[in-house]
N, C-alpha and C positions, 0 to 999 in steps of 0.2 A: 211286210210286204219285200219279198225277194224281187226287186227289180229286175234283175239281170236275165234271174231266171225266167220271167215274164217276158220280157225282150226276145229271149232265144225260143220260146215257145211261139211268138209270132214273127219268127224269122228277121227280126229286124236289128240292122247294125248301123242306121243312119244316126244325124245328130239327135243330141237329146235336149237342146234348147227349147225353152217354151216359146214359140213362133208358129204363125200359120204353115210355115212349110212342114215344119214337124207332127203339128196335128195332122195334116193331112197324110202325110207319109205312115205315121201310126195308123190312122183310121183305116187305110187301104191295107196294111200288112195284116191288121186285125180281121178284115173280112176273108182275106184270101188263106188265112191259117185257121181259125176258129170257127166251127160250123156254127149256125143256129138248130138246135134241135131240142126235143121234147123227151128223149129216150127213155129218161127215168122215170117219167109218170106214167108211162105205160108199163113199167116194171114194178111201179107202188115203191119207188124210193124218193123219201119226202125232200123236198128242197124249201131251205130256209133262208130267208134274205140276210146274209152274213157275208161278208168279205172274207174272212178267214176260210169258210166253207168253200165257198165260189174258187179261191186259189186254189185249193186242194183238188177240187175238180176240173178246171179249167187248165191249169199250169202243170201241177204234178202228174194229175191223171190223163192229161193230152185229152178232155172231152171237150163239148162244146155245151150250149144253153140256150135259155130264152132270155127275153129283155132284161130281167130283174138281175140275173146273173151276169149275162155279156156287158151291160151297160154298167151295173153295179160295180163290177171289177175294173173296166175301163177307167170310169171315172177315177178309182183309188190310183191307178197307173198315173193317169195325166195329174194328178196332185202331187204324186212322188217328184214327178219330173218339173213341177213349180207351175203347173196350169192353173188357172181360177175355174173352177168346176162347180155346177150346179145341177143337182138332180131336179129333173122336171116331171110332173104328171101328165101323160096324154091320155084321151080318150079315141079308141080306135074307130075307124068308119066303119059302120055296116054295111053290109050288102043290099038290105032293107031300106036304109036311108038312116039317117041320123049318125049319132056317135054313142058307144059303148059308155060304162060308168066311169069316176074319176078312178085313177091309178092304174087304169086298163092295161097302161104300157109306160116302160122308164124312158125316158130318153135325157140328152145331156145340153147343156148351155155352157159354152167356151168363153169366155171373155179373154181378148186380147187387144189389141188396137181397134178390131171389129169383134162384133159379137158373133159366134158360131153356134150353129145347131149341128151337135155330131151324135150318131148313132149307129151302134155296131151290133144292134139286137133288134132288129126288125125284120130280117131276113131279105129278100129281094127288093133292096131299095137303094137311095143314093150312097155312092161308094166313097164319096170325098164330103167333108165338111159342108155346109149350106151356108152363105152369108145370111144371118137373121134379120137384118134390115135390108137387104136387095129385095125391093118388090116385084122386079121383073122376072123372067124366065134363066135357071140357073142351069145350062147345058153341062152334060158330063158325057164320057165315054159312052156309058150303058143307058141312059135316058137323060130326061128334062124334068125339072123339079120346080116349083114357086112357093114361096110361103105368103100368104096373104093376112092381113091384119084386120081383126073383128071388133066387135064393141069390148069394152072394158068390163073387168068381173070384179066386184068390191069382194073383200075377205070380211066378213061380219065381225070377228073377234078383234083385228086388227085396224080396220078401216084402210087398207092398203088397198089399191086399186092395180089391177095387172091386164095388160094386152090380152085379148085372145089371138092366137094365132092358128093358122091351118096350114098343114103341108099337101100341097096337091103333085100327084105325077102325071104327066103326059102319055096318054096311052094311043096308038096309033087305029087302034078300034073305036074308042070311045070317047077321046079327046081327053081334057083336066079331070081326073078323077081324085077325091080327098083321099086321104090317106090316115091322118089323125089330127086332133085338135088340141090344143095345150094352151096353158098360160104360163108366165114366168115366176110364178110364185116357187119360191125355193123349196123343197121338201128333203126329210130325212129316208134314209134308206128304209127304216123301221116302217114309214107310212105305208109301204108297199104290201106290208105283211098279210093283209086279209086278202087283196085280189091275188097275190101268189100264191094263198093255198086256194082261195076259189078255182084258179085256172089250173091247179091240181085234181079236184074233186069234182066239180059241178059237172054233170052231164051236157050243159049248155055251153062249156068251154070248149073252142076248137081242138084246144092242146089235149083234152080228154077223147076226142071223137076218132082221132087218127093219130099215127106216129109220125113223125117227119123229121129228118136230118138233111140239110142243104148248105151248101159251102160255095161261095164265088171262087172263079178262076179268072185268071186274065183274060180271056176272050168269052166268057159266058158263065155258067153255072151247072152244079153236078146237085141233083136232088133224090131222096128216097123219100117217097111217099107213100106209108105202108108197105106194101111189097112192090112197088113199081119204082125202077130207077129211070130216072131223066137225064139225060144229058144234053146239054144246050152248049153249043158254041158256034160263035160267027153267026149267028140268025139260023142255024141247022138244028133240028131238035132230034132226039133218037130216044125210043122209050123200050123198054124191057121188063116182063112181069116175072119177078122171082119166083120161086115154086116151092120154097122152103125156107124155115128159119135158119136152117144151116147156109142157105146162100144169102139169106138177108144179113145175117152177122159175115159173112165172107165180105159182099160188098161194102158193109160199113169199114172194116179194116183195111180192104183195098183202094177204096175210093176216098173215104174221110180219116183214114189212121185212128178208128174209133174202135175200142174194144169195149164191150158191155160186162166181160168178167171184172174188171178192176173195180173197185170201191174206194 
C-alpha cells in the first residue's frame, strides 16, 4: 500500500492518528474525491476482490468503483494508519420488501473508544461514520440516519452469536426507510467473490441494468445515470440528457475526472 499516494488521491492532508476525528475526515474526503461507479461492468472489464487491483484502479488510474472496491481499499488504508477494521457483509433493502442475499454489500466496522460503521461504497448515503451503538437518530448535514438492533443470528460452524443491525435513512416523503441489514460477523475480502461476480453478470443485478457514476460534492451530488447528467446543489436539482457517447465521456472527464481509456 502506497499510503501517501492514496491520501493524495482523496486530497487528504490532515492528521493521521487513528482517532474518531481522523476517521470522520478521511471518510468525508474519500466520498468527495472518489466516485461510486459501475462503468467497468458495462464495458465488460472484470472486477475481482483484490486490494492490489483496487489500488491500481482507484489510486493510480483515478477511477471509482462499487462497494467491494471502495470499502475494500478504504479498509486497507485505515489498517495502514493503525485503525482496527473489520469487513462486514450486508444485505441491501429491496424496493419490493425484504433484503437481498448475504454479501450483497460490503461495509466496515471500525473499533476505537466507540464502535463506528464506516461506508464509502454505498453511493448517496451517510457522509460521516455512524456510531454503531447509538440507538437514536444521528443527524448529518445531508441527512439523518439511525441503526436499530434486531434478533441475534447464530453461526452454526462456530456457535458464535451476532446481533443483527439495520441501517435506516430518513426520507422527507416516506419517513424512515431501511437501507441495509448486517451482523457483526467478521468477513474476509475473498468471501465477497461470489456476489462480486454476480453483480457483474446477472441480468437481475441493478449494476448490469444501467451505468452510473456518482460523486458527493460539499453542497450536493453529481450523478451520471446512463446518459442523464443530474446535478443537485443546495436542494436544487438540474438534469440534462446527453445525446451521444462522446458527450457521456466528456461529462465523465469534466465532472468526475474519469477517463474510460486508461486500464
